[in-house]
LUMVO-826120 format. One record per residue (C-alpha): residue number from 1; residue in three letters; x, y, z. Coordinates in nm, 4 decimals. Example, Ala and Ser with C-alpha at 12.3 -4.5 7.8 and 13.67 -1.06 7.14 Angstrom:
BEGIN
PT / 1 / ALA / 1.2300 / -0.4500 / 0.7800 .
PT / 2 / SER / 1.3670 / -0.1060 / 0.7140 .
END
This chain:
BEGIN
PT / 1 / MET / -3.1004 / -1.8314 / -1.7028 .
PT / 2 / SER / -2.8673 / -1.6287 / -1.4791 .
PT / 3 / SER / -2.5660 / -1.7884 / -1.3082 .
PT / 4 / LEU / -2.7278 / -1.7180 / -0.9720 .
PT / 5 / GLN / -3.0528 / -1.8937 / -1.0619 .
PT / 6 / ALA / -2.8646 / -2.1877 / -1.2149 .
PT / 7 / LEU / -2.6661 / -2.2171 / -0.8947 .
PT / 8 / LYS / -2.9802 / -2.2150 / -0.6807 .
PT / 9 / ASP / -3.1330 / -2.4867 / -0.8988 .
PT / 10 / GLN / -2.8310 / -2.7187 / -0.8738 .
PT / 11 / GLN / -2.6966 / -2.6346 / -0.5299 .
PT / 12 / GLN / -2.8541 / -2.9229 / -0.3398 .
PT / 13 / ALA / -2.7373 / -3.1808 / -0.5941 .
PT / 14 / LEU / -2.3871 / -3.0338 / -0.5756 .
PT / 15 / ILE / -2.3853 / -3.0599 / -0.1963 .
PT / 16 / ARG / -2.5235 / -3.4151 / -0.1854 .
PT / 17 / LYS / -2.2555 / -3.5344 / -0.4247 .
PT / 18 / HIS / -1.9510 / -3.3634 / -0.2742 .
PT / 19 / ALA / -2.0220 / -3.3350 / 0.1004 .
PT / 20 / ASN / -1.8433 / -3.6668 / 0.1299 .
PT / 21 / ALA / -1.5974 / -3.6524 / 0.4199 .
PT / 22 / THR / -1.4457 / -3.9866 / 0.5209 .
PT / 23 / ASP / -1.2322 / -4.0778 / 0.8192 .
PT / 24 / GLY / -0.9732 / -4.2408 / 0.5949 .
PT / 25 / ALA / -0.9232 / -3.9281 / 0.3864 .
PT / 26 / GLY / -0.9109 / -3.7167 / 0.7005 .
PT / 27 / PHE / -0.6388 / -3.9325 / 0.8537 .
PT / 28 / ARG / -0.4334 / -3.9181 / 0.5340 .
PT / 29 / HIS / -0.4420 / -3.5398 / 0.5337 .
PT / 30 / VAL / -0.3508 / -3.5244 / 0.9007 .
PT / 31 / PHE / -0.0643 / -3.7723 / 0.8531 .
PT / 32 / VAL / 0.0965 / -3.5861 / 0.5624 .
PT / 33 / THR / 0.0802 / -3.2693 / 0.7729 .
PT / 34 / VAL / 0.1899 / -3.3804 / 1.1189 .
PT / 35 / VAL / 0.4793 / -3.6027 / 1.0112 .
PT / 36 / PRO / 0.6478 / -3.3363 / 0.7929 .
PT / 37 / LEU / 0.5885 / -3.0795 / 1.0690 .
PT / 38 / ALA / 0.7632 / -3.3019 / 1.3234 .
PT / 39 / ILE / 1.0528 / -3.3588 / 1.0814 .
PT / 40 / ALA / 1.0810 / -2.9861 / 1.0098 .
PT / 41 / TRP / 1.0997 / -2.9108 / 1.3828 .
PT / 42 / TRP / 1.3659 / -3.1816 / 1.4274 .
PT / 43 / LEU / 1.5718 / -3.0302 / 1.1459 .
PT / 44 / ALA / 1.5279 / -2.6796 / 1.2854 .
PT / 45 / ILE / 1.6562 / -2.7904 / 1.6245 .
PT / 46 / ARG / 1.9321 / -3.0049 / 1.4747 .
PT / 47 / GLY / 2.0442 / -2.7160 / 1.2589 .
PT / 48 / LEU / 2.1216 / -2.5046 / 1.5647 .
PT / 49 / ALA / 2.4282 / -2.7227 / 1.6239 .
PT / 50 / VAL / 2.5191 / -2.7728 / 1.2568 .
PT / 51 / SER / 2.4207 / -2.4724 / 1.0435 .
PT / 52 / TYR / 2.1785 / -2.1880 / 1.0893 .
PT / 53 / TRP / 2.0942 / -2.2251 / 0.7195 .
PT / 54 / ILE / 1.9381 / -2.5618 / 0.8005 .
PT / 55 / THR / 1.7368 / -2.4001 / 1.0789 .
PT / 56 / ALA / 1.6266 / -2.1183 / 0.8479 .
PT / 57 / ALA / 1.5146 / -2.3603 / 0.5749 .
PT / 58 / ALA / 1.3329 / -2.5761 / 0.8291 .
PT / 59 / THR / 1.1613 / -2.2665 / 0.9706 .
PT / 60 / ILE / 1.0258 / -2.1865 / 0.6248 .
PT / 61 / ALA / 0.8891 / -2.5422 / 0.6041 .
PT / 62 / ILE / 0.7326 / -2.5055 / 0.9502 .
PT / 63 / THR / 0.5661 / -2.1825 / 0.8355 .
PT / 64 / VAL / 0.4092 / -2.3492 / 0.5310 .
PT / 65 / LEU / 0.2929 / -2.6457 / 0.7388 .
PT / 66 / LEU / 0.1391 / -2.4188 / 1.0028 .
PT / 67 / ILE / -0.0754 / -2.2597 / 0.7312 .
PT / 68 / ARG / -0.1961 / -2.6099 / 0.6454 .
PT / 69 / VAL / -0.2544 / -2.6952 / 1.0130 .
PT / 70 / PHE / -0.4786 / -2.3906 / 1.0509 .
PT / 71 / SER / -0.6636 / -2.4736 / 0.7282 .
PT / 72 / LEU / -0.7334 / -2.8289 / 0.8438 .
PT / 73 / MET / -0.8401 / -2.6955 / 1.1846 .
PT / 74 / HIS / -1.0850 / -2.4783 / 0.9925 .
PT / 75 / ASP / -1.2297 / -2.7876 / 0.8214 .
PT / 76 / CYS / -1.2616 / -2.9606 / 1.1591 .
PT / 77 / GLY / -1.4610 / -2.6619 / 1.2852 .
PT / 78 / HIS / -1.7087 / -2.7189 / 1.0028 .
PT / 79 / GLY / -1.7194 / -3.0910 / 1.0813 .
PT / 80 / SER / -1.5935 / -3.1675 / 0.7315 .
PT / 81 / LEU / -1.2425 / -3.3120 / 0.7636 .
PT / 82 / PHE / -1.3674 / -3.6434 / 0.9064 .
PT / 83 / ARG / -1.7016 / -3.8142 / 0.8901 .
PT / 84 / SER / -1.6846 / -3.8863 / 1.2646 .
PT / 85 / GLN / -1.7579 / -3.5697 / 1.4590 .
PT / 86 / TRP / -1.5564 / -3.6747 / 1.7627 .
PT / 87 / LEU / -1.2519 / -3.6938 / 1.5342 .
PT / 88 / ASN / -1.3270 / -3.3442 / 1.4034 .
PT / 89 / ARG / -1.3441 / -3.2212 / 1.7615 .
PT / 90 / ALA / -1.0289 / -3.4029 / 1.8774 .
PT / 91 / VAL / -0.8099 / -3.3139 / 1.5801 .
PT / 92 / GLY / -0.9560 / -2.9635 / 1.5722 .
PT / 93 / PHE / -0.8534 / -2.9113 / 1.9343 .
PT / 94 / ALA / -0.5015 / -3.0472 / 1.8725 .
PT / 95 / PHE / -0.4526 / -2.8341 / 1.5613 .
PT / 96 / GLY / -0.5878 / -2.5364 / 1.7526 .
PT / 97 / VAL / -0.3108 / -2.5848 / 2.0071 .
PT / 98 / ILE / -0.0471 / -2.6158 / 1.7342 .
PT / 99 / SER / -0.1696 / -2.3020 / 1.5586 .
PT / 100 / GLY / -0.2244 / -2.1070 / 1.8806 .
PT / 101 / MET / -0.5989 / -2.0590 / 1.8331 .
PT / 102 / PRO / -0.8713 / -2.1952 / 2.0674 .
PT / 103 / GLN / -1.0481 / -2.3889 / 1.7945 .
PT / 104 / TYR / -1.3999 / -2.4167 / 1.9353 .
PT / 105 / VAL / -1.4270 / -2.0438 / 2.0087 .
PT / 106 / TRP / -1.2815 / -1.9555 / 1.6700 .
PT / 107 / SER / -1.5169 / -2.1911 / 1.4883 .
PT / 108 / ARG / -1.8234 / -2.0393 / 1.6540 .
PT / 109 / ASN / -1.7244 / -1.6936 / 1.5317 .
PT / 110 / HIS / -1.6394 / -1.8345 / 1.1900 .
PT / 111 / HIS / -1.9836 / -1.9927 / 1.1586 .
PT / 112 / PHE / -2.1310 / -1.6439 / 1.1990 .
PT / 113 / HIS / -1.9208 / -1.5296 / 0.9030 .
PT / 114 / HIS / -2.0655 / -1.8105 / 0.6904 .
PT / 115 / LYS / -2.4207 / -1.7285 / 0.7943 .
PT / 116 / THR / -2.3760 / -1.3634 / 0.6961 .
PT / 117 / ASN / -2.1395 / -1.3886 / 0.3973 .
PT / 118 / GLY / -2.1915 / -1.0855 / 0.1730 .
PT / 119 / ASN / -2.3920 / -0.9005 / 0.4397 .
PT / 120 / TRP / -2.1566 / -0.6223 / 0.5385 .
PT / 121 / ASP / -2.4077 / -0.4815 / 0.7849 .
PT / 122 / GLN / -2.3449 / -0.7931 / 0.9925 .
PT / 123 / TYR / -1.9818 / -0.8881 / 0.9339 .
PT / 124 / ARG / -1.6944 / -0.6612 / 0.8252 .
PT / 125 / GLY / -1.4167 / -0.9200 / 0.7880 .
PT / 126 / PRO / -1.0933 / -0.9698 / 0.9854 .
PT / 127 / LEU / -0.9757 / -0.6148 / 0.9084 .
PT / 128 / THR / -1.3052 / -0.4495 / 1.0123 .
PT / 129 / THR / -1.3741 / -0.2858 / 0.6780 .
PT / 130 / LEU / -1.5254 / 0.0620 / 0.7051 .
PT / 131 / SER / -1.7971 / 0.2037 / 0.4861 .
PT / 132 / VAL / -1.7040 / 0.5068 / 0.2783 .
PT / 133 / LYS / -1.9182 / 0.7227 / 0.5066 .
PT / 134 / GLU / -1.7384 / 0.5918 / 0.8159 .
PT / 135 / PHE / -1.4013 / 0.6495 / 0.6501 .
PT / 136 / GLU / -1.5037 / 1.0067 / 0.5605 .
PT / 137 / ALA / -1.5850 / 1.0723 / 0.9271 .
PT / 138 / LEU / -1.2272 / 0.9942 / 1.0353 .
PT / 139 / SER / -0.9620 / 1.2594 / 1.0793 .
PT / 140 / PRO / -0.6840 / 1.2699 / 0.8152 .
PT / 141 / ARG / -0.4495 / 1.1012 / 1.0630 .
PT / 142 / GLN / -0.7042 / 0.8267 / 1.1370 .
PT / 143 / GLN / -0.7604 / 0.7721 / 0.7649 .
PT / 144 / TRP / -0.3852 / 0.7354 / 0.7127 .
PT / 145 / ILE / -0.3630 / 0.4825 / 0.9967 .
PT / 146 / TYR / -0.6632 / 0.2876 / 0.8672 .
PT / 147 / GLU / -0.5118 / 0.2602 / 0.5198 .
PT / 148 / TYR / -0.1470 / 0.1942 / 0.5951 .
PT / 149 / ALA / -0.1788 / -0.0184 / 0.9108 .
PT / 150 / ARG / -0.3452 / -0.2756 / 0.6844 .
PT / 151 / ASN / -0.0499 / -0.2854 / 0.4470 .
PT / 152 / PHE / 0.0807 / -0.6327 / 0.3604 .
PT / 153 / ALA / 0.4146 / -0.5422 / 0.5209 .
PT / 154 / PHE / 0.2457 / -0.5587 / 0.8611 .
PT / 155 / ALA / 0.0981 / -0.9053 / 0.7976 .
PT / 156 / PRO / 0.3434 / -1.0927 / 1.0285 .
PT / 157 / LEU / 0.2620 / -0.8527 / 1.3109 .
PT / 158 / ALA / -0.1085 / -0.9119 / 1.2498 .
PT / 159 / GLY / -0.0407 / -1.2877 / 1.2532 .
PT / 160 / PHE / 0.1369 / -1.2605 / 1.5889 .
PT / 161 / VAL / -0.1431 / -1.0553 / 1.7428 .
PT / 162 / TYR / -0.4125 / -1.2832 / 1.6019 .
PT / 163 / LEU / -0.2631 / -1.6216 / 1.6905 .
PT / 164 / ILE / -0.0406 / -1.5557 / 1.9920 .
PT / 165 / PHE / -0.1163 / -1.2270 / 2.1656 .
PT / 166 / ASN / -0.4956 / -1.1975 / 2.1619 .
PT / 167 / PRO / -0.5878 / -1.5570 / 2.2604 .
PT / 168 / ARG / -0.3502 / -1.5447 / 2.5597 .
PT / 169 / VAL / -0.4126 / -1.1881 / 2.6769 .
PT / 170 / ASN / -0.7912 / -1.2078 / 2.6392 .
PT / 171 / TRP / -0.7951 / -1.5291 / 2.8444 .
PT / 172 / VAL / -0.5845 / -1.3676 / 3.1180 .
PT / 173 / LYS / -0.8022 / -1.0562 / 3.1198 .
PT / 174 / GLY / -1.1189 / -1.2643 / 3.1395 .
PT / 175 / ASN / -0.9795 / -1.4726 / 3.4259 .
PT / 176 / ALA / -0.8759 / -1.1590 / 3.6140 .
PT / 177 / LEU / -1.2267 / -1.0160 / 3.5814 .
PT / 178 / LEU / -1.3784 / -1.3508 / 3.6854 .
PT / 179 / LEU / -1.1550 / -1.3617 / 3.9949 .
PT / 180 / LEU / -1.2498 / -1.0054 / 4.0855 .
PT / 181 / HIS / -1.6153 / -1.0949 / 4.0374 .
PT / 182 / MET / -1.5819 / -1.3909 / 4.2754 .
PT / 183 / LEU / -1.3820 / -1.1905 / 4.5343 .
PT / 184 / ARG / -1.6806 / -0.9569 / 4.5528 .
PT / 185 / GLY / -1.8890 / -1.2532 / 4.6670 .
PT / 186 / ARG / -2.0786 / -1.3039 / 4.3436 .
PT / 187 / ARG / -2.1634 / -1.6373 / 4.1836 .
PT / 188 / PRO / -1.9550 / -1.7429 / 3.8802 .
PT / 189 / SER / -2.2764 / -1.8303 / 3.6928 .
PT / 190 / ALA / -2.3706 / -1.4598 / 3.7039 .
PT / 191 / PHE / -2.0435 / -1.3528 / 3.5424 .
PT / 192 / GLU / -2.0522 / -1.2047 / 3.1928 .
PT / 193 / THR / -1.7604 / -1.0903 / 2.9805 .
PT / 194 / ARG / -1.6828 / -1.0069 / 2.6190 .
PT / 195 / TYR / -1.3918 / -1.2527 / 2.6265 .
PT / 196 / TRP / -1.6195 / -1.5574 / 2.6020 .
PT / 197 / LYS / -1.9889 / -1.6045 / 2.5361 .
PT / 198 / THR / -2.0537 / -1.9332 / 2.7158 .
PT / 199 / TRP / -1.8869 / -2.1468 / 2.9811 .
PT / 200 / LYS / -1.8181 / -2.4045 / 2.7107 .
PT / 201 / GLU / -1.6132 / -2.1432 / 2.5249 .
PT / 202 / TYR / -1.4306 / -2.0650 / 2.8483 .
PT / 203 / ARG / -1.3475 / -2.4304 / 2.9071 .
PT / 204 / HIS / -1.2092 / -2.4634 / 2.5551 .
PT / 205 / GLN / -1.0072 / -2.1438 / 2.5917 .
PT / 206 / SER / -0.8657 / -2.2678 / 2.9203 .
PT / 207 / ALA / -0.7801 / -2.6130 / 2.7846 .
PT / 208 / ASN / -0.6124 / -2.4638 / 2.4781 .
PT / 209 / ASN / -0.4034 / -2.2247 / 2.6864 .
PT / 210 / ALA / -0.3133 / -2.4849 / 2.9475 .
PT / 211 / VAL / -0.1839 / -2.7311 / 2.6852 .
PT / 212 / LEU / -0.0096 / -2.4677 / 2.4760 .
PT / 213 / LEU / 0.1640 / -2.2976 / 2.7680 .
PT / 214 / SER / 0.2776 / -2.6392 / 2.8940 .
PT / 215 / LEU / 0.4285 / -2.7114 / 2.5523 .
PT / 216 / TRP / 0.6053 / -2.3753 / 2.5574 .
PT / 217 / VAL / 0.7638 / -2.4648 / 2.8918 .
PT / 218 / LEU / 0.8574 / -2.8146 / 2.7733 .
PT / 219 / MET / 1.0165 / -2.6946 / 2.4499 .
PT / 220 / SER / 1.2021 / -2.4138 / 2.6298 .
PT / 221 / TRP / 1.3422 / -2.6689 / 2.8740 .
PT / 222 / ALA / 1.4379 / -2.9102 / 2.5947 .
PT / 223 / ILE / 1.6138 / -2.6741 / 2.3521 .
PT / 224 / GLY / 1.6307 / -2.3396 / 2.5301 .
PT / 225 / ALA / 1.3796 / -2.0562 / 2.5416 .
PT / 226 / ALA / 1.5617 / -1.8271 / 2.2968 .
PT / 227 / PRO / 1.5974 / -2.0722 / 2.0050 .
PT / 228 / PHE / 1.2530 / -2.2193 / 2.0588 .
PT / 229 / PHE / 1.0674 / -1.8893 / 2.0653 .
PT / 230 / THR / 1.2708 / -1.7518 / 1.7752 .
PT / 231 / ILE / 1.1705 / -2.0423 / 1.5504 .
PT / 232 / TYR / 0.8178 / -2.0590 / 1.6879 .
PT / 233 / LEU / 0.7282 / -1.6898 / 1.6789 .
PT / 234 / VAL / 0.8817 / -1.6266 / 1.3369 .
PT / 235 / SER / 0.7033 / -1.9222 / 1.1765 .
PT / 236 / ILE / 0.3638 / -1.8743 / 1.3389 .
PT / 237 / SER / 0.3599 / -1.4961 / 1.2845 .
PT / 238 / ILE / 0.4379 / -1.5272 / 0.9129 .
PT / 239 / ALA / 0.1912 / -1.8149 / 0.8743 .
PT / 240 / GLY / -0.0783 / -1.6148 / 1.0497 .
PT / 241 / GLY / -0.0068 / -1.3072 / 0.8404 .
PT / 242 / VAL / -0.0281 / -1.5007 / 0.5142 .
PT / 243 / GLY / -0.3509 / -1.6639 / 0.6325 .
PT / 244 / ILE / -0.5094 / -1.3282 / 0.7199 .
PT / 245 / ALA / -0.4068 / -1.1809 / 0.3834 .
PT / 246 / LEU / -0.5486 / -1.4737 / 0.1865 .
PT / 247 / PHE / -0.8720 / -1.4772 / 0.3871 .
PT / 248 / THR / -0.9106 / -1.1032 / 0.3362 .
PT / 249 / VAL / -0.8858 / -1.1144 / -0.0442 .
PT / 250 / GLN / -1.1336 / -1.3991 / -0.0508 .
PT / 251 / HIS / -1.3965 / -1.1376 / 0.0408 .
PT / 252 / ASN / -1.2293 / -0.7979 / 0.0055 .
PT / 253 / PHE / -1.1572 / -0.7636 / -0.3635 .
PT / 254 / GLU / -1.2379 / -0.5067 / -0.6273 .
PT / 255 / HIS / -1.6155 / -0.4722 / -0.6633 .
PT / 256 / ALA / -1.6959 / -0.7660 / -0.4377 .
PT / 257 / TYR / -2.0636 / -0.8015 / -0.3519 .
PT / 258 / ALA / -2.1236 / -0.6128 / -0.0265 .
PT / 259 / SER / -2.4903 / -0.5740 / 0.0593 .
PT / 260 / GLU / -2.6822 / -0.4220 / 0.3432 .
PT / 261 / THR / -2.9189 / -0.6586 / 0.5244 .
PT / 262 / THR / -3.2094 / -0.5423 / 0.3105 .
PT / 263 / GLY / -3.1896 / -0.7239 / -0.0212 .
PT / 264 / TRP / -2.9001 / -0.9466 / 0.0844 .
PT / 265 / ASP / -2.8782 / -1.2902 / -0.0811 .
PT / 266 / ILE / -2.6402 / -1.5477 / 0.0668 .
PT / 267 / ASP / -2.5997 / -1.7353 / -0.2636 .
PT / 268 / GLU / -2.5169 / -1.4142 / -0.4453 .
PT / 269 / GLY / -2.2606 / -1.3595 / -0.1714 .
PT / 270 / ALA / -2.1010 / -1.6938 / -0.2627 .
PT / 271 / LEU / -2.0850 / -1.6104 / -0.6334 .
PT / 272 / ALA / -2.0080 / -1.2372 / -0.6304 .
PT / 273 / GLY / -1.8780 / -1.1792 / -0.2768 .
PT / 274 / THR / -1.6274 / -1.4636 / -0.2627 .
PT / 275 / SER / -1.3225 / -1.5035 / -0.4824 .
PT / 276 / PHE / -1.1480 / -1.7988 / -0.6416 .
PT / 277 / LEU / -0.7772 / -1.7803 / -0.5568 .
PT / 278 / VAL / -0.5877 / -1.9306 / -0.8496 .
PT / 279 / LEU / -0.2864 / -2.0627 / -0.6598 .
PT / 280 / PRO / 0.0125 / -2.2800 / -0.7527 .
PT / 281 / GLY / -0.0309 / -2.6472 / -0.6620 .
PT / 282 / TRP / 0.1908 / -2.6292 / -0.3533 .
PT / 283 / MET / -0.0104 / -2.3360 / -0.2180 .
PT / 284 / ASN / -0.3361 / -2.5222 / -0.2752 .
PT / 285 / TRP / -0.1842 / -2.8068 / -0.0720 .
PT / 286 / ALA / -0.0599 / -2.5727 / 0.2007 .
PT / 287 / THR / -0.4016 / -2.4068 / 0.2323 .
PT / 288 / ALA / -0.6007 / -2.7317 / 0.2038 .
PT / 289 / ASN / -0.7639 / -2.5944 / -0.1150 .
PT / 290 / ILE / -0.9334 / -2.3072 / 0.0649 .
PT / 291 / GLY / -0.8640 / -2.0949 / -0.2446 .
PT / 292 / PHE / -1.1743 / -2.2611 / -0.3927 .
PT / 293 / HIS / -1.3589 / -2.0378 / -0.1526 .
PT / 294 / HIS / -1.6665 / -1.9857 / -0.3669 .
PT / 295 / VAL / -1.7390 / -2.3600 / -0.3453 .
PT / 296 / HIS / -1.6666 / -2.3633 / 0.0268 .
PT / 297 / HIS / -1.9281 / -2.0925 / 0.0831 .
PT / 298 / LEU / -2.1931 / -2.2866 / -0.1035 .
PT / 299 / SER / -2.1571 / -2.5558 / 0.1628 .
PT / 300 / ALA / -1.9011 / -2.5730 / 0.4412 .
PT / 301 / LEU / -1.9761 / -2.9480 / 0.4653 .
PT / 302 / ILE / -1.7740 / -3.0093 / 0.1488 .
PT / 303 / PRO / -1.4264 / -3.1111 / 0.2713 .
PT / 304 / GLY / -1.1254 / -2.9225 / 0.1454 .
PT / 305 / TYR / -0.9995 / -3.2276 / -0.0383 .
PT / 306 / SER / -1.3223 / -3.2361 / -0.2445 .
PT / 307 / LEU / -1.3331 / -2.8665 / -0.3388 .
PT / 308 / PRO / -1.1230 / -2.8876 / -0.6616 .
PT / 309 / GLN / -1.3294 / -3.1750 / -0.8002 .
PT / 310 / CYS / -1.6547 / -2.9986 / -0.7159 .
PT / 311 / HIS / -1.5318 / -2.6792 / -0.8838 .
PT / 312 / ALA / -1.4245 / -2.8693 / -1.1961 .
PT / 313 / GLU / -1.7567 / -3.0512 / -1.2286 .
PT / 314 / TYR / -1.9722 / -2.7419 / -1.1777 .
PT / 315 / GLU / -1.7387 / -2.4864 / -1.3333 .
PT / 316 / HIS / -2.0162 / -2.3608 / -1.5599 .
PT / 317 / LEU / -2.1886 / -2.2226 / -1.2493 .
PT / 318 / PHE / -1.8820 / -2.0258 / -1.1467 .
PT / 319 / LYS / -1.7987 / -1.8344 / -1.4645 .
PT / 320 / ASP / -1.8784 / -1.5028 / -1.2905 .
PT / 321 / VAL / -1.6718 / -1.5737 / -0.9776 .
PT / 322 / ARG / -1.3743 / -1.3371 / -0.9482 .
PT / 323 / ARG / -1.0407 / -1.5080 / -1.0171 .
PT / 324 / ILE / -0.7426 / -1.3696 / -0.8232 .
PT / 325 / THR / -0.3836 / -1.4746 / -0.8798 .
PT / 326 / VAL / -0.1001 / -1.4497 / -0.6278 .
PT / 327 / ARG / 0.0388 / -1.1502 / -0.8158 .
PT / 328 / GLU / -0.2925 / -0.9661 / -0.7776 .
PT / 329 / VAL / -0.3248 / -1.0207 / -0.4020 .
PT / 330 / PRO / -0.1390 / -0.6994 / -0.2942 .
PT / 331 / TYR / -0.3730 / -0.4816 / -0.5015 .
PT / 332 / HIS / -0.6901 / -0.6429 / -0.3708 .
PT / 333 / LEU / -0.5628 / -0.5915 / -0.0160 .
PT / 334 / THR / -0.6156 / -0.2190 / -0.0827 .
PT / 335 / CYS / -0.9890 / -0.2824 / -0.1438 .
PT / 336 / LEU / -1.0933 / -0.1957 / 0.2085 .
PT / 337 / LEU / -1.3839 / 0.0439 / 0.1663 .
PT / 338 / TRP / -1.7497 / -0.0528 / 0.1469 .
PT / 339 / ASP / -1.9497 / 0.1578 / -0.0987 .
PT / 340 / SER / -2.2995 / 0.0814 / 0.0274 .
PT / 341 / ARG / -2.4611 / 0.2837 / -0.2539 .
PT / 342 / THR / -2.3442 / 0.0375 / -0.5162 .
PT / 343 / ARG / -2.3253 / -0.2607 / -0.2756 .
PT / 344 / ARG / -1.9622 / -0.3333 / -0.3512 .
PT / 345 / ILE / -1.6114 / -0.3130 / -0.2091 .
PT / 346 / ILE / -1.3800 / -0.0530 / -0.3610 .
PT / 347 / SER / -1.0094 / 0.0269 / -0.3375 .
PT / 348 / PHE / -0.8560 / 0.3396 / -0.1900 .
PT / 349 / ARG / -0.7498 / 0.4323 / -0.5461 .
PT / 350 / GLU / -1.1056 / 0.4122 / -0.6778 .
PT / 351 / TYR / -1.2311 / 0.6078 / -0.3773 .
PT / 352 / ARG / -0.9875 / 0.8911 / -0.4509 .
PT / 353 / GLU / -1.0711 / 0.8884 / -0.8220 .
PT / 354 / GLN / -1.4428 / 0.9162 / -0.7452 .
PT / 355 / LYS / -1.3818 / 1.1883 / -0.4919 .
PT / 356 / SER / -1.1712 / 1.3963 / -0.7288 .
PT / 357 / ALA / -1.4291 / 1.3536 / -1.0054 .
PT / 358 / GLY / -1.7262 / 1.4906 / -0.8152 .
PT / 359 / PRO / -1.8963 / 1.5512 / -0.4789 .
PT / 360 / PRO / -1.7746 / 1.3476 / -0.1784 .
PT / 361 / ILE / -1.9050 / 0.9932 / -0.1606 .
PT / 362 / THR / -2.1485 / 0.9569 / 0.1283 .
PT / 363 / ALA / -2.2210 / 0.5859 / 0.1168 .
END
């Protein structure tokens, strides 16, 4: 029996056993995140008057904890951190503010990723992976930009744009268009924009921005704008960049399953299109075990704190899942081309080797 068929046969039993979120476990994970984060911020501020080395060390701690905040926000979006859904919504909103991301809007887009995992016709990942044919159609300058703008060195900039710039600017742009729409005498209910899909998304965007901007003002008043934004922007940009890089290699890795809609299988996407990040213990803690991504894609209802146990119990089903270590992450970040002929993701190196060996790839 193939690994895929064995997985299909046992998947429901796996989910019933491990989709076991409890409010107590959720609170414990929130507590051991929020309290250290508050302490790290206190030390960072205190260090300004004592030693900048203290502030620097505390900023590193804040960065690690922000990765964990975003990971737990992610679980809340799936309704899997707590058993009570109102707690998932409340904590998800709060952690969305802390991480800079309107949680409800983000979670709706993330659900689409789960529904289409492995279907690269439908979802191209956070870095908008091009097919080989699309890459071939670019000019040499555009190809260079596509390849090198996605270099790991630019990860903090990507984190800043993703968590700070885009959520604020898109909200302002949408509000400006809404105001212009209303000044023309049109009803708000008739307004449509790419910046939100529903009025519920707009309300969540607005609440997130209102609370976050108020906190920015409060913290700037309390400790000064320059020190606050230095600590805040450095930590959240690096955290966001690391998060984007890790998420990318969970789906963009050498020969990852990458199907067109025709023939696509979501379970095959979980086994062959999702990696298992073999991380040190502290990184598993910081990412709320999201490195066990193959298990997460079998069912997003399995809480992060149950993923390692589920993997260990059903490890025989996951023998074909790609293992990626921290050392291998930079290489897999170069796997940003979709070869639709072979239904897999390839690296720029493999693309050039294939091109030099024969006719141009047209997939």
